[in-house]
N, CA, C and O of each residue as an XYZ file, in Angstrom:
424
protein
N     101.735     71.182    133.874
C     100.188     70.361    133.990
C     100.174     69.786    133.100
O     100.528     70.168    131.985
N      99.621     68.381    133.503
C      99.203     67.312    132.688
C      97.553     67.362    132.553
O      96.912     67.431    133.601
N      96.722     67.323    131.056
C      95.472     67.216    131.153
C      94.972     65.726    131.396
O      95.389     64.861    130.626
N      94.537     65.551    131.909
C      93.597     63.934    132.238
C      92.302     63.920    131.810
O      91.355     64.509    132.332
N      92.297     63.408    131.095
C      90.510     63.278    130.235
C      89.812     62.730    131.485
O      90.252     62.088    132.439
N      88.486     63.220    131.160
C      87.349     62.779    132.755
C      87.079     61.023    132.166
O      87.158     60.541    131.036
N      86.785     60.493    133.323
C      86.645     59.120    133.793
C      85.778     58.492    132.565
O      86.034     57.401    132.054
N      84.712     59.350    132.171
C      83.886     58.726    131.109
C      84.898     58.388    129.784
O      85.125     57.348    129.166
N      85.368     59.717    129.663
C      85.879     59.520    128.393
C      87.000     58.299    128.251
O      87.199     57.725    127.181
N      87.629     58.018    129.356
C      88.636     56.933    129.629
C      88.220     55.772    129.680
O      88.981     54.858    129.362
N      86.886     55.508    130.101
C      86.259     54.389    130.087
C      85.725     54.071    128.854
O      85.795     52.843    128.820
N      85.238     54.451    127.835
C      84.999     54.825    126.784
C      85.941     54.216    125.627
O      85.650     53.519    124.655
N      87.053     54.676    126.034
C      88.534     54.194    125.149
C      88.511     52.650    125.681
O      88.282     51.732    124.894
N      88.710     52.469    126.781
C      88.788     51.373    127.179
C      87.866     50.543    126.329
O      88.343     49.703    125.566
N      86.392     50.760    126.434
C      85.198     50.278    125.781
C      85.722     49.514    124.537
O      85.724     48.300    124.336
N      86.250     50.716    123.606
C      86.542     49.990    122.407
C      87.846     49.202    122.369
O      87.793     48.113    121.798
N      89.086     49.615    122.928
C      90.131     48.592    123.156
C      90.051     47.537    123.207
O      90.434     46.747    122.345
N      89.377     47.205    124.543
C      89.233     45.961    124.842
C      87.835     45.048    124.444
O      87.063     44.546    125.262
N      87.742     44.984    123.035
C      87.093     43.953    122.586
C      85.948     44.062    122.110
O      85.693     43.249    121.221
N      85.048     44.874    122.415
C      83.603     44.748    122.385
C      83.429     45.086    121.031
O      82.916     44.200    120.348
N      83.761     46.279    120.390
C      83.500     46.479    119.064
C      84.240     45.320    118.301
O      83.420     44.710    117.615
N      85.435     44.838    118.193
C      86.248     44.041    117.587
C      85.649     42.650    117.582
O      85.611     42.013    116.529
N      85.135     42.104    118.828
C      84.371     41.425    118.880
C      83.099     41.024    118.029
O      82.704     39.980    117.511
N      82.654     42.277    118.116
C      81.226     41.893    117.184
C      81.665     41.862    115.733
O      81.214     40.968    115.018
N      82.673     42.935    115.134
C      83.220     42.600    113.808
C      83.465     41.007    113.862
O      82.725     40.330    113.148
N      84.220     40.493    114.470
C      84.030     39.104    114.369
C      83.388     38.116    114.259
O      83.662     37.073    113.665
N      81.991     38.568    115.157
C      80.982     37.512    114.763
C      80.360     37.799    113.770
O      79.987     36.802    113.151
N      79.935     39.234    113.114
C      79.626     39.514    111.821
C      80.172     38.850    110.911
O      79.539     38.291    110.015
N      81.481     38.831    111.040
C      81.944     38.476    109.558
C      81.518     36.840    109.660
O      81.069     36.353    108.623
N      81.651     35.810    111.050
C      81.420     34.475    111.089
C      79.910     34.073    109.963
O      79.771     33.348    108.978
N      78.730     35.229    110.970
C      77.579     35.099    110.492
C      77.452     35.252    108.994
O      76.705     34.461    108.418
N      78.186     36.312    108.185
C      78.156     36.482    106.732
C      79.039     35.379    106.076
O      78.838     35.090    104.896
N      79.955     34.786    106.758
C      80.345     33.725    105.855
C      79.239     32.634    105.772
O      78.842     32.107    104.733
N      78.684     32.309    107.396
C      78.041     31.331    107.067
C      76.553     31.321    106.313
O      75.802     30.367    106.105
N      76.444     32.340    106.073
C      75.265     33.016    105.369
C      75.574     32.679    103.431
O      74.794     32.144    102.644
N      76.845     33.177    103.185
C      77.229     32.971    101.950
C      77.516     31.348    101.777
O      77.625     31.020    100.596
N      77.638     30.429    102.597
C      77.913     28.903    102.587
C      76.696     28.332    102.246
O      76.592     27.228    101.712
N      75.684     29.131    102.570
C      74.123     28.585    102.388
C      73.879     28.815    101.022
O      73.229     27.912    100.493
N      74.232     29.840    100.218
C      74.460     29.860     98.973
C      74.996     29.345     97.972
O      74.588     29.188     96.821
N      76.269     28.998     98.648
C      77.361     28.066     97.804
C      76.737     26.578     98.144
O      77.087     25.745     97.308
N      76.025     26.147     99.021
C      75.894     25.004     98.920
C      74.658     24.789     98.063
O      74.464     23.721     97.483
N      73.718     25.955     97.982
C      72.453     25.345     96.864
C      72.677     26.077     95.561
O      71.780     26.504     94.835
N      73.961     26.173     95.351
C      74.623     26.254     94.070
C      74.350     27.412     93.323
O      74.314     27.478     92.095
N      74.080     28.710     94.469
C      73.333     29.977     94.041
C      74.865     31.018     94.280
O      75.586     31.193     95.262
N      74.902     31.599     92.751
C      76.144     32.417     92.846
C      76.201     34.043     93.395
O      76.079     34.977     92.602
N      76.373     34.214     94.648
C      75.897     35.791     95.012
C      77.131     36.135     95.683
O      77.708     35.286     96.364
N      77.657     37.489     95.530
C      78.604     37.829     96.053
C      78.550     38.328     97.699
O      77.457     38.539     98.223
N      79.702     38.479     98.385
C      79.519     38.517     99.886
C      79.201     40.081    100.114
O      78.819     40.630    101.148
N      79.487     40.676     98.765
C      79.025     42.305     99.181
C      77.726     42.242     99.104
O      77.223     43.272     99.556
N      76.509     41.033     98.507
C      75.304     41.454     98.354
C      74.799     40.751     99.669
O      73.714     41.089    100.141
N      75.683     39.631    100.360
C      75.032     39.237    101.382
C      75.720     40.524    102.718
O      75.512     40.390    103.924
N      76.091     41.057    102.432
C      76.644     42.107    103.251
C      75.460     43.427    103.643
O      75.258     44.203    104.577
N      74.920     43.143    102.426
C      74.031     44.684    102.503
C      72.929     44.729    102.963
O      72.095     44.290    102.171
N      72.432     45.143    104.119
C      71.216     44.816    105.063
C      69.908     44.897    103.768
O      68.929     44.151    103.797
N      70.107     45.792    102.840
C      68.828     46.347    101.809
C      68.903     45.189    101.124
O      67.825     45.064    100.543
N      69.776     44.063    100.832
C      69.673     42.999    100.265
C      68.670     41.817    100.885
O      67.981     40.937    100.369
N      68.865     42.129    101.887
C      68.578     40.539    102.642
C      67.075     39.910    102.814
O      66.701     38.810    103.222
N      66.305     41.156    102.297
C      64.863     41.181    101.794
C      64.475     40.365    100.821
O      63.522     39.588    100.871
N      65.434     40.589     99.660
C      65.388     39.804     98.367
C      65.923     38.604     98.557
O      65.394     37.583     98.116
N      67.214     38.612     99.349
C      67.540     36.997     99.488
C      67.013     36.324     99.675
O      67.096     35.229     99.120
N      65.899     36.726    100.867
C      64.586     35.966    101.168
C      63.841     35.182     99.837
O      63.307     34.073     99.834
N      64.000     36.175     98.682
C      63.168     35.564     97.719
C      63.690     34.409     96.845
O      63.167     33.594     96.086
N      64.982     34.686     97.280
C      65.593     33.606     95.861
C      65.527     32.262     96.069
O      65.675     31.779     97.191
N      65.294     31.537     94.978
C      64.815     30.007     95.019
C      65.375     29.128     95.834
O      66.053     28.270     95.270
N      65.291     29.068     97.167
C      65.790     28.132     98.423
C      64.541     27.297     98.794
O      63.382     27.471     98.419
N      65.137     26.181     99.766
C      64.136     25.228    100.243
C      63.853     26.170    101.532
O      64.693     26.958    101.966
N      62.466     25.974    102.131
C      62.025     26.661    103.067
C      63.024     26.508    104.365
O      63.177     27.519    105.051
N      63.693     25.341    104.730
C      64.404     25.370    105.797
C      65.502     26.188    105.613
O      65.736     26.978    106.528
N      66.331     26.192    104.519
C      67.181     27.453    103.968
C      66.868     28.395    104.959
O      67.327     28.649    106.073
N      65.545     29.058    103.936
C      64.912     30.586    103.939
C      64.742     30.764    105.760
O      64.719     31.855    106.330
N      64.653     29.637    106.333
C      64.409     29.382    108.008
C      65.600     29.981    108.557
O      65.688     30.985    109.264
N      66.510     29.209    108.122
C      68.036     29.228    108.662
C      68.726     30.813    108.749
O      69.271     31.286    109.747
N      68.506     31.633    107.138
C      68.774     33.005    106.966
C      68.175     33.926    107.763
O      68.691     35.017    108.007
N      66.955     33.517    108.257
C      65.968     34.369    109.129
C      66.616     34.266    110.161
O      67.268     35.275    110.427
N      66.708     33.366    110.920
C      67.975     32.734    112.107
C      69.031     33.772    112.090
O      69.177     34.753    112.819
N      69.554     33.448    111.350
C      71.057     34.296    110.946
C      70.696     35.676    110.925
O      71.150     36.414    111.799
N      69.871     36.159    109.962
C      69.815     37.785    109.946
C      69.059     38.642    111.263
O      69.042     39.873    111.276
N      68.644     38.078    112.000
C      68.154     38.632    113.189
C      69.227     38.870    114.357
O      69.165     39.889    115.045
N      70.033     38.072    114.521
C      71.240     38.576    115.250
C      72.515     39.575    114.543
O      73.272     40.396    115.061
N      72.391     39.183    113.390
C      73.148     39.848    112.621
C      73.010     41.109    112.291
O      73.973     41.785    111.931
N      71.337     41.745    112.408
C      71.018     43.072    112.186
C      71.234     43.616    113.534
O      71.644     44.774    113.618
N      70.994     42.879    114.685
C      71.450     43.594    116.022
C      72.847     43.929    116.445
O      73.116     44.837    117.231
N      73.690     43.162    115.891
C      74.814     43.167    116.229
C      75.216     44.221    115.298
O      75.286     45.249    115.972
N      75.457     44.424    114.313
C      75.503     45.330    113.184
C      74.752     46.983    113.763
O      75.207     48.093    113.489
N      73.802     46.756    114.411
C      73.245     47.870    115.005
C      74.111     48.579    116.088
O      74.542     49.732    116.064
N      74.273     47.572    117.092
C      75.246     47.833    118.267
C      76.796     48.488    117.793
O      77.390     49.437    118.305
N      77.193     47.661    116.685
C      78.245     48.385    116.417
C      78.181     49.925    115.556
O      79.169     50.658    115.577
N      77.208     50.230    114.980
C      76.949     51.414    114.840
C      76.860     52.167    115.957
O      77.619     53.135    116.008
N      76.325     52.027    116.625
C      75.905     52.476    118.006
C      77.465     52.788    119.093
O      77.550     53.722    119.890
N      78.422     51.873    118.870
C      79.585     52.309    119.281
C      80.624     53.039    118.587
O      81.525     53.663    119.148
N      80.418     52.909    117.088
C      81.069     53.887    116.179
C      80.428     54.973    116.472
O      80.827     55.805    115.657
N      79.690     55.438    117.139
C      79.095     57.149    117.456
C      79.701     57.369    118.511
O      80.036     58.516    118.806
N      79.972     56.292    119.312
C      80.702     56.765    121.065
C      81.935     57.064    120.645
O      82.487     57.950    121.297
N      82.595     56.559    119.679
C      84.095     56.474    119.619
C      83.834     57.726    118.647
O      84.817     58.425    118.890
N      83.429     58.090    118.136
C      83.410     59.516    117.592
C      83.365     60.601    118.176
O      83.997     61.620    117.895
N      82.388     60.384    119.275
C      82.104     61.835    120.330
C      83.611     61.280    121.360
O      84.057     62.162    122.095
N      84.152     60.251    121.390
C      85.169     59.945    122.362
C      86.421     60.424    121.608
O      87.380     60.689    122.332
N      86.594     60.591    120.207
C      87.493     60.841    119.208
C      87.530     62.546    119.196
O      88.582     63.103    118.883
N      86.481     63.239    119.506
C      86.638     64.573    119.238
C      86.523     65.274    120.591
O      86.376     66.495    120.621
N      86.587     64.520    121.759
C      86.510     65.021    123.194
C      87.611     66.019    123.485
O      87.490     67.105    124.052
N      88.747     65.438    122.977
C      90.078     66.513    122.946
C      89.761     67.844    122.616
O      89.992     68.793    123.365
N      89.130     67.944    121.284
C      88.745     69.237    120.955
C      87.728     70.125    121.385
O      87.639     71.353    121.372
N      86.954     69.180    121.783
C      85.819     70.174    122.888
C      86.494     70.692    124.052
O      86.518     71.900    124.288
N      86.956     69.965    124.674
C      87.789     70.293    125.850
C      88.825     71.241    126.035
O      89.110     71.700    127.142
N      89.512     71.608    124.761
C      90.310     72.919    124.645
C      89.344     74.431    124.534
O      89.746     75.567    124.784
N      87.964     74.012    124.079
C      87.386     75.326    123.675
C      86.947     75.801    124.840
O      86.396     76.900    124.889
């Protein structure tokens, strides 16, 4: 007899495999590169790790930049935060999916 995972679990596996998470990661990277390029254009030496940290985003907006650049950063930060939150939700679903075989055996 072969054990077949429930339909919901199989669908969740396809959800992960077929690019939703991967696409989001790609978009996040593009946003972060764009944000970093704004600093480079303005002669501000900031590491990509500092840009990555959501906690640093408020501090970043306090840097000496023209208002137009700060506005562009705000515009970029909004969808970036949303996509990062979505990916955290996907990670939770993936964790649940990965644990399913262990839970099913009990």
